[in-house]
DONULO-760784 format. One record per residue: residue number from 1; y, x, z of N, C-alpha, C, O in turn. Coordinates in nm, 3 decimals, always signed. Example, Ala and Ser with C-alpha at 12.3 -4.5 7.8 and 13.67 -1.06 7.14 Angstrom:
REM DONULO-760784
<node nr="1" n_c2="-0.569" n_c1="+1.319" n_c3="+0.780" ca_c2="-0.450" ca_c1="+1.230" ca_c3="+0.780" c_c2="-0.330" c_c1="+1.320" c_c3="+0.780" o_c2="-0.332" o_c1="+1.424" o_c3="+0.846"/>
<node nr="2" n_c2="-0.225" n_c1="+1.285" n_c3="+0.708" ca_c2="-0.106" ca_c1="+1.367" ca_c3="+0.714" c_c2="+0.003" c_c1="+1.290" c_c3="+0.787" o_c2="+0.114" o_c1="+1.341" o_c3="+0.804"/>
This chain:
REM DONULO-760784
<node nr="1" n_c2="+2.436" n_c1="-2.824" n_c3="-0.922" ca_c2="+2.369" ca_c1="-2.688" ca_c3="-0.843" c_c2="+2.340" c_c1="-2.586" c_c3="-0.968" o_c2="+2.269" o_c1="-2.618" o_c3="-1.063"/>
<node nr="2" n_c2="+2.401" n_c1="-2.467" n_c3="-0.956" ca_c2="+2.372" ca_c1="-2.386" ca_c3="-1.082" c_c2="+2.263" c_c1="-2.290" c_c3="-1.012" o_c2="+2.277" o_c1="-2.243" o_c3="-0.899"/>
<node nr="3" n_c2="+2.150" n_c1="-2.269" n_c3="-1.097" ca_c2="+2.057" ca_c1="-2.159" ca_c3="-1.060" c_c2="+2.072" c_c1="-2.053" c_c3="-1.151" o_c2="+2.110" o_c1="-2.061" o_c3="-1.268"/>
<node nr="4" n_c2="+2.037" n_c1="-1.947" n_c3="-1.084" ca_c2="+2.049" ca_c1="-1.799" ca_c3="-1.167" c_c2="+1.913" c_c1="-1.741" c_c3="-1.164" o_c2="+1.854" o_c1="-1.744" o_c3="-1.056"/>
<node nr="5" n_c2="+1.849" n_c1="-1.682" n_c3="-1.277" ca_c2="+1.760" ca_c1="-1.607" ca_c3="-1.261" c_c2="+1.774" c_c1="-1.455" c_c3="-1.234" o_c2="+1.851" o_c1="-1.379" o_c3="-1.293"/>
<node nr="6" n_c2="+1.683" n_c1="-1.424" n_c3="-1.129" ca_c2="+1.701" ca_c1="-1.290" ca_c3="-1.078" c_c2="+1.685" c_c1="-1.174" c_c3="-1.197" o_c2="+1.590" o_c1="-1.159" o_c3="-1.273"/>
<node nr="7" n_c2="+1.788" n_c1="-1.111" n_c3="-1.190" ca_c2="+1.806" ca_c1="-0.973" ca_c3="-1.282" c_c2="+1.705" c_c1="-0.881" c_c3="-1.242" o_c2="+1.688" o_c1="-0.854" o_c3="-1.123"/>
<node nr="8" n_c2="+1.630" n_c1="-0.824" n_c3="-1.345" ca_c2="+1.537" ca_c1="-0.717" ca_c3="-1.286" c_c2="+1.636" c_c1="-0.606" c_c3="-1.245" o_c2="+1.740" o_c1="-0.586" o_c3="-1.307"/>
<node nr="9" n_c2="+1.593" n_c1="-0.531" n_c3="-1.130" ca_c2="+1.643" ca_c1="-0.436" ca_c3="-1.074" c_c2="+1.581" c_c1="-0.308" c_c3="-1.121" o_c2="+1.459" o_c1="-0.292" o_c3="-1.116"/>
<node nr="10" n_c2="+1.658" n_c1="-0.222" n_c3="-1.164" ca_c2="+1.599" ca_c1="-0.103" ca_c3="-1.209" c_c2="+1.572" c_c1="-0.014" c_c3="-1.076" o_c2="+1.670" o_c1="+0.012" o_c3="-1.007"/>
<node nr="11" n_c2="+1.449" n_c1="+0.034" n_c3="-1.039" ca_c2="+1.409" ca_c1="+0.114" ca_c3="-0.935" c_c2="+1.460" c_c1="+0.252" c_c3="-0.951" o_c2="+1.435" o_c1="+0.324" o_c3="-1.047"/>
<node nr="12" n_c2="+1.536" n_c1="+0.285" n_c3="-0.846" ca_c2="+1.556" ca_c1="+0.420" ca_c3="-0.851" c_c2="+1.447" c_c1="+0.517" c_c3="-0.840" o_c2="+1.346" o_c1="+0.481" o_c3="-0.780"/>
<node nr="13" n_c2="+1.454" n_c1="+0.645" n_c3="-0.893" ca_c2="+1.343" ca_c1="+0.751" ca_c3="-0.861" c_c2="+1.358" c_c1="+0.809" c_c3="-0.727" o_c2="+1.464" o_c1="+0.845" o_c3="-0.677"/>
<node nr="14" n_c2="+1.233" n_c1="+0.814" n_c3="-0.671" ca_c2="+1.233" ca_c1="+0.856" ca_c3="-0.518" c_c2="+1.258" c_c1="+1.015" c_c3="-0.556" o_c2="+1.199" o_c1="+1.074" o_c3="-0.646"/>
<node nr="15" n_c2="+1.361" n_c1="+1.073" n_c3="-0.464" ca_c2="+1.381" ca_c1="+1.205" ca_c3="-0.463" c_c2="+1.354" c_c1="+1.278" c_c3="-0.338" o_c2="+1.412" o_c1="+1.243" o_c3="-0.235"/>
<node nr="16" n_c2="+1.256" n_c1="+1.392" n_c3="-0.336" ca_c2="+1.219" ca_c1="+1.413" ca_c3="-0.215" c_c2="+1.316" c_c1="+1.530" c_c3="-0.151" o_c2="+1.388" o_c1="+1.604" o_c3="-0.218"/>
<node nr="17" n_c2="+1.305" n_c1="+1.531" n_c3="-0.036" ca_c2="+1.390" ca_c1="+1.617" ca_c3="+0.038" c_c2="+1.339" c_c1="+1.776" c_c3="+0.028" o_c2="+1.237" o_c1="+1.816" o_c3="+0.084"/>
<node nr="18" n_c2="+1.421" n_c1="+1.853" n_c3="-0.046" ca_c2="+1.416" ca_c1="+1.974" ca_c3="-0.049" c_c2="+1.347" c_c1="+2.061" c_c3="+0.063" o_c2="+1.413" o_c1="+2.046" o_c3="+0.166"/>
<node nr="19" n_c2="+1.257" n_c1="+2.131" n_c3="+0.080" ca_c2="+1.199" ca_c1="+2.208" ca_c3="+0.191" c_c2="+1.109" c_c1="+2.120" c_c3="+0.263" o_c2="+1.042" o_c1="+2.170" o_c3="+0.353"/>
<node nr="20" n_c2="+1.097" n_c1="+1.994" n_c3="+0.237" ca_c2="+1.005" ca_c1="+1.918" ca_c3="+0.318" c_c2="+0.886" c_c1="+1.887" c_c3="+0.232" o_c2="+0.890" o_c1="+1.789" o_c3="+0.157"/>
<node nr="21" n_c2="+0.767" n_c1="+1.975" n_c3="+0.238" ca_c2="+0.644" ca_c1="+1.966" ca_c3="+0.152" c_c2="+0.595" c_c1="+1.827" c_c3="+0.133" o_c2="+0.565" o_c1="+1.778" o_c3="+0.025"/>
<node nr="22" n_c2="+0.589" n_c1="+1.757" n_c3="+0.268" ca_c2="+0.532" ca_c1="+1.606" ca_c3="+0.248" c_c2="+0.609" c_c1="+1.529" c_c3="+0.166" o_c2="+0.548" o_c1="+1.467" o_c3="+0.079"/>
<node nr="23" n_c2="+0.739" n_c1="+1.517" n_c3="+0.172" ca_c2="+0.833" ca_c1="+1.452" ca_c3="+0.100" c_c2="+0.824" c_c1="+1.475" c_c3="-0.059" o_c2="+0.809" o_c1="+1.386" o_c3="-0.143"/>
<node nr="24" n_c2="+0.836" n_c1="+1.630" n_c3="-0.084" ca_c2="+0.820" ca_c1="+1.668" ca_c3="-0.221" c_c2="+0.684" c_c1="+1.649" c_c3="-0.268" o_c2="+0.684" o_c1="+1.653" o_c3="-0.391"/>
<node nr="25" n_c2="+0.579" n_c1="+1.633" n_c3="-0.224" ca_c2="+0.452" ca_c1="+1.592" ca_c3="-0.257" c_c2="+0.458" c_c1="+1.428" c_c3="-0.285" o_c2="+0.410" o_c1="+1.383" o_c3="-0.390"/>
<node nr="26" n_c2="+0.520" n_c1="+1.340" n_c3="-0.186" ca_c2="+0.537" ca_c1="+1.204" ca_c3="-0.214" c_c2="+0.612" c_c1="+1.182" c_c3="-0.338" o_c2="+0.570" o_c1="+1.098" o_c3="-0.418"/>
<node nr="27" n_c2="+0.732" n_c1="+1.257" n_c3="-0.364" ca_c2="+0.810" ca_c1="+1.242" ca_c3="-0.474" c_c2="+0.722" c_c1="+1.244" c_c3="-0.595" o_c2="+0.705" o_c1="+1.150" o_c3="-0.672"/>
<node nr="28" n_c2="+0.671" n_c1="+1.360" n_c3="-0.600" ca_c2="+0.580" ca_c1="+1.406" ca_c3="-0.718" c_c2="+0.475" c_c1="+1.288" c_c3="-0.751" o_c2="+0.457" o_c1="+1.254" o_c3="-0.868"/>
<node nr="29" n_c2="+0.398" n_c1="+1.220" n_c3="-0.631" ca_c2="+0.316" ca_c1="+1.120" ca_c3="-0.654" c_c2="+0.388" c_c1="+0.995" c_c3="-0.702" o_c2="+0.328" o_c1="+0.926" o_c3="-0.785"/>
<node nr="30" n_c2="+0.506" n_c1="+0.957" n_c3="-0.661" ca_c2="+0.563" ca_c1="+0.843" ca_c3="-0.701" c_c2="+0.623" c_c1="+0.848" c_c3="-0.850" o_c2="+0.641" o_c1="+0.749" o_c3="-0.920"/>
<node nr="31" n_c2="+0.645" n_c1="+0.961" n_c3="-0.881" ca_c2="+0.698" ca_c1="+1.008" ca_c3="-1.022" c_c2="+0.584" c_c1="+0.975" c_c3="-1.130" o_c2="+0.613" o_c1="+0.938" o_c3="-1.244"/>
<node nr="32" n_c2="+0.475" n_c1="+0.989" n_c3="-1.094" ca_c2="+0.341" ca_c1="+0.989" ca_c3="-1.161" c_c2="+0.276" c_c1="+0.874" c_c3="-1.165" o_c2="+0.189" o_c1="+0.850" o_c3="-1.249"/>
<node nr="33" n_c2="+0.322" n_c1="+0.774" n_c3="-1.053" ca_c2="+0.215" ca_c1="+0.649" ca_c3="-1.017" c_c2="+0.332" c_c1="+0.545" c_c3="-0.999" o_c2="+0.448" o_c1="+0.566" o_c3="-0.964"/>
<node nr="34" n_c2="+0.269" n_c1="+0.431" n_c3="-1.031" ca_c2="+0.352" ca_c1="+0.307" ca_c3="-1.000" c_c2="+0.333" c_c1="+0.244" c_c3="-0.866" o_c2="+0.222" o_c1="+0.206" o_c3="-0.829"/>
<node nr="35" n_c2="+0.446" n_c1="+0.232" n_c3="-0.789" ca_c2="+0.439" ca_c1="+0.175" ca_c3="-0.654" c_c2="+0.573" c_c1="+0.085" c_c3="-0.635" o_c2="+0.688" o_c1="+0.128" o_c3="-0.634"/>
<node nr="36" n_c2="+0.530" n_c1="-0.056" n_c3="-0.620" ca_c2="+0.640" ca_c1="-0.147" ca_c3="-0.638" c_c2="+0.708" c_c1="-0.170" c_c3="-0.486" o_c2="+0.810" o_c1="-0.235" o_c3="-0.463"/>
<node nr="37" n_c2="+0.628" n_c1="-0.102" n_c3="-0.396" ca_c2="+0.692" ca_c1="-0.122" ca_c3="-0.273" c_c2="+0.782" c_c1="-0.034" c_c3="-0.225" o_c2="+0.737" o_c1="+0.081" o_c3="-0.227"/>
<node nr="38" n_c2="+0.920" n_c1="-0.045" n_c3="-0.171" ca_c2="+1.022" ca_c1="+0.045" ca_c3="-0.157" c_c2="+0.966" c_c1="+0.138" c_c3="-0.030" o_c2="+0.894" o_c1="+0.093" o_c3="+0.059"/>
<node nr="39" n_c2="+1.004" n_c1="+0.256" n_c3="-0.036" ca_c2="+0.947" ca_c1="+0.364" ca_c3="+0.044" c_c2="+1.096" c_c1="+0.448" c_c3="+0.099" o_c2="+1.174" o_c1="+0.510" o_c3="+0.027"/>
<node nr="40" n_c2="+1.103" n_c1="+0.432" n_c3="+0.214" ca_c2="+1.230" ca_c1="+0.512" ca_c3="+0.268" c_c2="+1.193" c_c1="+0.624" c_c3="+0.379" o_c2="+1.119" o_c1="+0.598" o_c3="+0.474"/>
<node nr="41" n_c2="+1.239" n_c1="+0.726" n_c3="+0.362" ca_c2="+1.208" ca_c1="+0.838" ca_c3="+0.458" c_c2="+1.280" c_c1="+0.845" c_c3="+0.581" o_c2="+1.403" o_c1="+0.847" o_c3="+0.585"/>
<node nr="42" n_c2="+1.208" n_c1="+0.850" n_c3="+0.679" ca_c2="+1.263" ca_c1="+0.845" ca_c3="+0.850" c_c2="+1.267" c_c1="+0.980" c_c3="+0.893" o_c2="+1.346" o_c1="+1.004" o_c3="+0.985"/>
<node nr="43" n_c2="+1.198" n_c1="+1.077" n_c3="+0.843" ca_c2="+1.187" ca_c1="+1.199" ca_c3="+0.898" c_c2="+1.072" c_c1="+1.233" c_c3="+0.980" o_c2="+1.026" o_c1="+1.145" o_c3="+1.053"/>
<node nr="44" n_c2="+1.016" n_c1="+1.354" n_c3="+0.978" ca_c2="+0.917" ca_c1="+1.410" ca_c3="+1.046" c_c2="+0.779" c_c1="+1.346" c_c3="+1.015" o_c2="+0.697" o_c1="+1.320" o_c3="+1.103"/>
<node nr="45" n_c2="+0.760" n_c1="+1.321" n_c3="+0.874" ca_c2="+0.660" ca_c1="+1.286" ca_c3="+0.820" c_c2="+0.635" c_c1="+1.120" c_c3="+0.845" o_c2="+0.527" o_c1="+1.067" o_c3="+0.819"/>
<node nr="46" n_c2="+0.741" n_c1="+1.054" n_c3="+0.895" ca_c2="+0.731" ca_c1="+0.898" ca_c3="+0.902" c_c2="+0.809" c_c1="+0.849" c_c3="+0.800" o_c2="+0.910" o_c1="+0.911" o_c3="+0.769"/>
<node nr="47" n_c2="+0.776" n_c1="+0.735" n_c3="+0.736" ca_c2="+0.836" ca_c1="+0.653" ca_c3="+0.637" c_c2="+0.821" c_c1="+0.505" c_c3="+0.663" o_c2="+0.732" o_c1="+0.461" o_c3="+0.736"/>
<node nr="48" n_c2="+0.913" n_c1="+0.428" n_c3="+0.600" ca_c2="+0.897" ca_c1="+0.267" ca_c3="+0.594" c_c2="+0.853" c_c1="+0.238" c_c3="+0.440" o_c2="+0.922" o_c1="+0.254" o_c3="+0.339"/>
<node nr="49" n_c2="+0.714" n_c1="+0.188" n_c3="+0.448" ca_c2="+0.645" ca_c1="+0.128" ca_c3="+0.346" c_c2="+0.668" c_c1="-0.008" c_c3="+0.349" o_c2="+0.593" o_c1="-0.081" o_c3="+0.414"/>
<node nr="50" n_c2="+0.775" n_c1="-0.056" n_c3="+0.279" ca_c2="+0.816" ca_c1="-0.189" ca_c3="+0.276" c_c2="+0.868" c_c1="-0.219" c_c3="+0.432" o_c2="+0.969" o_c1="-0.165" o_c3="+0.477"/>
<node nr="51" n_c2="+0.778" n_c1="-0.318" n_c3="+0.513" ca_c2="+0.807" ca_c1="-0.328" ca_c3="+0.631" c_c2="+0.727" c_c1="-0.271" c_c3="+0.744" o_c2="+0.739" o_c1="-0.303" o_c3="+0.863"/>
<node nr="52" n_c2="+0.641" n_c1="-0.180" n_c3="+0.690" ca_c2="+0.556" ca_c1="-0.110" ca_c3="+0.769" c_c2="+0.594" c_c1="+0.030" c_c3="+0.810" o_c2="+0.637" o_c1="+0.099" o_c3="+0.718"/>
<node nr="53" n_c2="+0.587" n_c1="+0.084" n_c3="+0.921" ca_c2="+0.600" ca_c1="+0.224" ca_c3="+0.948" c_c2="+0.473" c_c1="+0.323" c_c3="+0.935" o_c2="+0.374" o_c1="+0.302" o_c3="+1.005"/>
<node nr="54" n_c2="+0.478" n_c1="+0.421" n_c3="+0.852" ca_c2="+0.348" ca_c1="+0.482" ca_c3="+0.829" c_c2="+0.412" c_c1="+0.640" c_c3="+0.867" o_c2="+0.530" o_c1="+0.676" o_c3="+0.878"/>
<node nr="55" n_c2="+0.284" n_c1="+0.717" n_c3="+0.881" ca_c2="+0.297" ca_c1="+0.844" ca_c3="+0.910" c_c2="+0.227" c_c1="+0.931" c_c3="+0.788" o_c2="+0.117" o_c1="+0.892" o_c3="+0.748"/>
<node nr="56" n_c2="+0.284" n_c1="+1.042" n_c3="+0.732" ca_c2="+0.212" ca_c1="+1.088" ca_c3="+0.638" c_c2="+0.207" c_c1="+1.248" c_c3="+0.663" o_c2="+0.295" o_c1="+1.304" o_c3="+0.728"/>
<node nr="57" n_c2="+0.108" n_c1="+1.310" n_c3="+0.612" ca_c2="+0.114" ca_c1="+1.458" ca_c3="+0.603" c_c2="-0.002" c_c1="+1.504" c_c3="+0.513" o_c2="-0.090" o_c1="+1.431" o_c3="+0.467"/>
<node nr="58" n_c2="+0.009" n_c1="+1.630" n_c3="+0.494" ca_c2="-0.084" ca_c1="+1.702" ca_c3="+0.391" c_c2="-0.201" c_c1="+1.750" c_c3="+0.476" o_c2="-0.189" o_c1="+1.810" o_c3="+0.584"/>
<node nr="59" n_c2="-0.319" n_c1="+1.716" n_c3="+0.413" ca_c2="-0.437" ca_c1="+1.752" ca_c3="+0.473" c_c2="-0.530" c_c1="+1.816" c_c3="+0.353" o_c2="-0.529" o_c1="+1.762" o_c3="+0.242"/>
<node nr="60" n_c2="-0.585" n_c1="+1.895" n_c3="+0.371" ca_c2="-0.658" ca_c1="+1.975" ca_c3="+0.258" c_c2="-0.599" c_c1="+1.955" c_c3="+0.125" o_c2="-0.664" o_c1="+1.910" o_c3="+0.031"/>
<node nr="61" n_c2="-0.467" n_c1="+1.989" n_c3="+0.117" ca_c2="-0.366" ca_c1="+1.981" ca_c3="-0.010" c_c2="-0.363" c_c1="+1.851" c_c3="-0.062" o_c2="-0.339" o_c1="+1.839" o_c3="-0.182"/>
<node nr="62" n_c2="-0.384" n_c1="+1.742" n_c3="+0.013" ca_c2="-0.388" ca_c1="+1.620" ca_c3="-0.027" c_c2="-0.268" c_c1="+1.525" c_c3="+0.051" o_c2="-0.264" o_c1="+1.536" o_c3="+0.173"/>
<node nr="63" n_c2="-0.198" n_c1="+1.458" n_c3="+0.005" ca_c2="-0.109" ca_c1="+1.377" ca_c3="+0.084" c_c2="-0.173" c_c1="+1.255" c_c3="+0.137" o_c2="-0.214" o_c1="+1.169" o_c3="+0.059"/>
<node nr="64" n_c2="-0.184" n_c1="+1.242" n_c3="+0.268" ca_c2="-0.279" ca_c1="+1.156" ca_c3="+0.329" c_c2="-0.180" c_c1="+1.073" c_c3="+0.420" o_c2="-0.075" o_c1="+1.125" o_c3="+0.456"/>
<node nr="65" n_c2="-0.215" n_c1="+0.933" n_c3="+0.459" ca_c2="-0.142" ca_c1="+0.841" ca_c3="+0.532" c_c2="-0.214" c_c1="+0.812" c_c3="+0.678" o_c2="-0.334" o_c1="+0.789" o_c3="+0.664"/>
<node nr="66" n_c2="-0.180" n_c1="+0.810" n_c3="+0.777" ca_c2="-0.259" ca_c1="+0.780" ca_c3="+0.887" c_c2="-0.279" c_c1="+0.619" c_c3="+0.890" o_c2="-0.191" o_c1="+0.534" o_c3="+0.873"/>
<node nr="67" n_c2="-0.394" n_c1="+0.602" n_c3="+0.913" ca_c2="-0.454" ca_c1="+0.449" ca_c3="+0.908" c_c2="-0.540" c_c1="+0.442" c_c3="+1.008" o_c2="-0.639" o_c1="+0.516" o_c3="+1.002"/>
<node nr="68" n_c2="-0.523" n_c1="+0.358" n_c3="+1.116" ca_c2="-0.634" ca_c1="+0.330" ca_c3="+1.206" c_c2="-0.672" c_c1="+0.494" c_c3="+1.281" o_c2="-0.581" o_c1="+0.576" o_c3="+1.297"/>
<node nr="69" n_c2="-0.772" n_c1="+0.516" n_c3="+1.309" ca_c2="-0.832" ca_c1="+0.645" ca_c3="+1.365" c_c2="-0.838" c_c1="+0.769" c_c3="+1.254" o_c2="-0.871" o_c1="+0.886" o_c3="+1.272"/>
<node nr="70" n_c2="-0.797" n_c1="+0.705" n_c3="+1.142" ca_c2="-0.825" ca_c1="+0.828" ca_c3="+1.034" c_c2="-0.703" c_c1="+0.835" c_c3="+0.931" o_c2="-0.598" o_c1="+0.774" o_c3="+0.951"/>
<node nr="71" n_c2="-0.724" n_c1="+0.910" n_c3="+0.827" ca_c2="-0.632" ca_c1="+0.901" ca_c3="+0.726" c_c2="-0.688" c_c1="+0.880" c_c3="+0.589" o_c2="-0.800" o_c1="+0.918" o_c3="+0.557"/>
<node nr="72" n_c2="-0.590" n_c1="+0.808" n_c3="+0.495" ca_c2="-0.630" ca_c1="+0.764" ca_c3="+0.368" c_c2="-0.548" c_c1="+0.830" c_c3="+0.268" o_c2="-0.428" o_c1="+0.837" o_c3="+0.296"/>
<node nr="73" n_c2="-0.587" n_c1="+0.879" n_c3="+0.155" ca_c2="-0.516" ca_c1="+0.955" ca_c3="+0.048" c_c2="-0.426" c_c1="+0.852" c_c3="-0.017" o_c2="-0.467" o_c1="+0.740" o_c3="-0.047"/>
<node nr="74" n_c2="-0.300" n_c1="+0.895" n_c3="-0.038" ca_c2="-0.168" ca_c1="+0.807" ca_c3="-0.081" c_c2="-0.229" c_c1="+0.716" c_c3="-0.177" o_c2="-0.216" o_c1="+0.597" o_c3="-0.150"/>
<node nr="75" n_c2="-0.290" n_c1="+0.744" n_c3="-0.277" ca_c2="-0.328" ca_c1="+0.653" ca_c3="-0.398" c_c2="-0.403" c_c1="+0.555" c_c3="-0.344" o_c2="-0.364" o_c1="+0.442" o_c3="-0.372"/>
<node nr="76" n_c2="-0.508" n_c1="+0.564" n_c3="-0.267" ca_c2="-0.609" ca_c1="+0.483" ca_c3="-0.218" c_c2="-0.506" c_c1="+0.367" c_c3="-0.117" o_c2="-0.518" o_c1="+0.244" o_c3="-0.119"/>
<node nr="77" n_c2="-0.417" n_c1="+0.437" n_c3="-0.042" ca_c2="-0.337" ca_c1="+0.359" ca_c3="+0.054" c_c2="-0.264" c_c1="+0.239" c_c3="-0.036" o_c2="-0.279" o_c1="+0.118" o_c3="-0.019"/>
<node nr="78" n_c2="-0.188" n_c1="+0.299" n_c3="-0.126" ca_c2="-0.108" ca_c1="+0.213" ca_c3="-0.206" c_c2="-0.178" c_c1="+0.104" c_c3="-0.266" o_c2="-0.130" o_c1="-0.009" o_c3="-0.259"/>
<node nr="79" n_c2="-0.304" n_c1="+0.128" n_c3="-0.334" ca_c2="-0.392" ca_c1="+0.046" ca_c3="-0.394" c_c2="-0.428" c_c1="-0.058" c_c3="-0.283" o_c2="-0.419" o_c1="-0.176" o_c3="-0.317"/>
<node nr="80" n_c2="-0.463" n_c1="-0.036" n_c3="-0.173" ca_c2="-0.499" ca_c1="-0.105" ca_c3="-0.058" c_c2="-0.410" c_c1="-0.193" c_c3="-0.005" o_c2="-0.439" o_c1="-0.312" o_c3="+0.010"/>
<node nr="81" n_c2="-0.289" n_c1="-0.141" n_c3="+0.027" ca_c2="-0.190" ca_c1="-0.210" ca_c3="+0.106" c_c2="-0.039" c_c1="-0.253" c_c3="+0.033" o_c2="+0.058" o_c1="-0.294" o_c3="+0.096"/>
<node nr="82" n_c2="-0.044" n_c1="-0.234" n_c3="-0.111" ca_c2="+0.072" ca_c1="-0.269" ca_c3="-0.200" c_c2="+0.076" c_c1="-0.419" c_c3="-0.207" o_c2="+0.181" o_c1="-0.469" o_c3="-0.166"/>
<node nr="83" n_c2="+0.005" n_c1="-0.482" n_c3="-0.240" ca_c2="-0.010" ca_c1="-0.630" ca_c3="-0.249" c_c2="+0.030" c_c1="-0.696" c_c3="-0.131" o_c2="+0.132" o_c1="-0.765" o_c3="-0.131"/>
<node nr="84" n_c2="-0.054" n_c1="-0.677" n_c3="-0.010" ca_c2="-0.003" ca_c1="-0.745" ca_c3="+0.102" c_c2="+0.148" c_c1="-0.713" c_c3="+0.147" o_c2="+0.227" o_c1="-0.800" o_c3="+0.184"/>
<node nr="85" n_c2="+0.174" n_c1="-0.585" n_c3="+0.140" ca_c2="+0.327" ca_c1="-0.562" ca_c3="+0.182" c_c2="+0.416" c_c1="-0.629" c_c3="+0.084" o_c2="+0.517" o_c1="-0.677" o_c3="+0.136"/>
<node nr="86" n_c2="+0.404" n_c1="-0.648" n_c3="-0.053" ca_c2="+0.470" ca_c1="-0.708" ca_c3="-0.116" c_c2="+0.506" c_c1="-0.872" c_c3="-0.086" o_c2="+0.615" o_c1="-0.928" o_c3="-0.091"/>
<node nr="87" n_c2="+0.387" n_c1="-0.920" n_c3="-0.057" ca_c2="+0.375" ca_c1="-1.059" ca_c3="+0.006" c_c2="+0.464" c_c1="-1.093" c_c3="+0.123" o_c2="+0.539" o_c1="-1.190" o_c3="+0.130"/>
<node nr="88" n_c2="+0.443" n_c1="-0.986" n_c3="+0.229" ca_c2="+0.530" ca_c1="-0.972" ca_c3="+0.336" c_c2="+0.689" c_c1="-0.962" c_c3="+0.306" o_c2="+0.771" o_c1="-1.013" o_c3="+0.382"/>
<node nr="89" n_c2="+0.717" n_c1="-0.906" n_c3="+0.210" ca_c2="+0.852" ca_c1="-0.864" ca_c3="+0.165" c_c2="+0.914" c_c1="-0.999" c_c3="+0.091" o_c2="+1.032" o_c1="-1.032" o_c3="+0.094"/>
<node nr="90" n_c2="+0.828" n_c1="-1.056" n_c3="+0.036" ca_c2="+0.877" ca_c1="-1.170" ca_c3="-0.040" c_c2="+0.883" c_c1="-1.298" c_c3="+0.048" o_c2="+0.966" o_c1="-1.380" o_c3="+0.010"/>
<node nr="91" n_c2="+0.815" n_c1="-1.329" n_c3="+0.155" ca_c2="+0.821" ca_c1="-1.409" ca_c3="+0.287" c_c2="+0.937" c_c1="-1.379" c_c3="+0.373" o_c2="+0.968" o_c1="-1.459" o_c3="+0.462"/>
<node nr="92" n_c2="+0.992" n_c1="-1.286" n_c3="+0.357" ca_c2="+1.104" ca_c1="-1.250" ca_c3="+0.442" c_c2="+1.218" c_c1="-1.345" c_c3="+0.408" o_c2="+1.246" o_c1="-1.366" o_c3="+0.290"/>
<node nr="93" n_c2="+1.290" n_c1="-1.407" n_c3="+0.512" ca_c2="+1.425" ca_c1="-1.485" ca_c3="+0.483" c_c2="+1.529" c_c1="-1.391" c_c3="+0.410" o_c2="+1.542" o_c1="-1.272" o_c3="+0.437"/>
<node nr="94" n_c2="+1.602" n_c1="-1.458" n_c3="+0.316" ca_c2="+1.720" ca_c1="-1.387" ca_c3="+0.265" c_c2="+1.844" c_c1="-1.397" c_c3="+0.334" o_c2="+1.885" o_c1="-1.509" o_c3="+0.368"/>
<node nr="95" n_c2="+1.907" n_c1="-1.296" n_c3="+0.360" ca_c2="+2.051" ca_c1="-1.273" ca_c3="+0.437" c_c2="+2.149" c_c1="-1.325" c_c3="+0.362" o_c2="+2.266" o_c1="-1.319" o_c3="+0.400"/>
C-alpha cells in the first residue's frame, strides 16, 4: 500500500462580484485577513461558509453576518466559527 502526503493547495484569492457592495467588501476583508474556510457566493447576500449557509449585509459601513437574532462583524464571526467549521469539513467523508 502506497501512502502519499497531501500536497498543500494554494488557495485562490476571493474575487468580489463587481457592483455587489457586500461581495466587494467581503473580498477586501479576505484579502487582508486569513480565513481557512472556503467561502462561496450564492447571491443576494447569501454565502456558503464551509458547510454553513450564512447571510451577510452592510450595517453602519461594516460587513456583518446574521447570527441567531442579531448580527456579528465578519472578523468576530470568523474567529468564532472558523475552527468548528474546519473540524466539520475534516469529518466529511471523502468522495
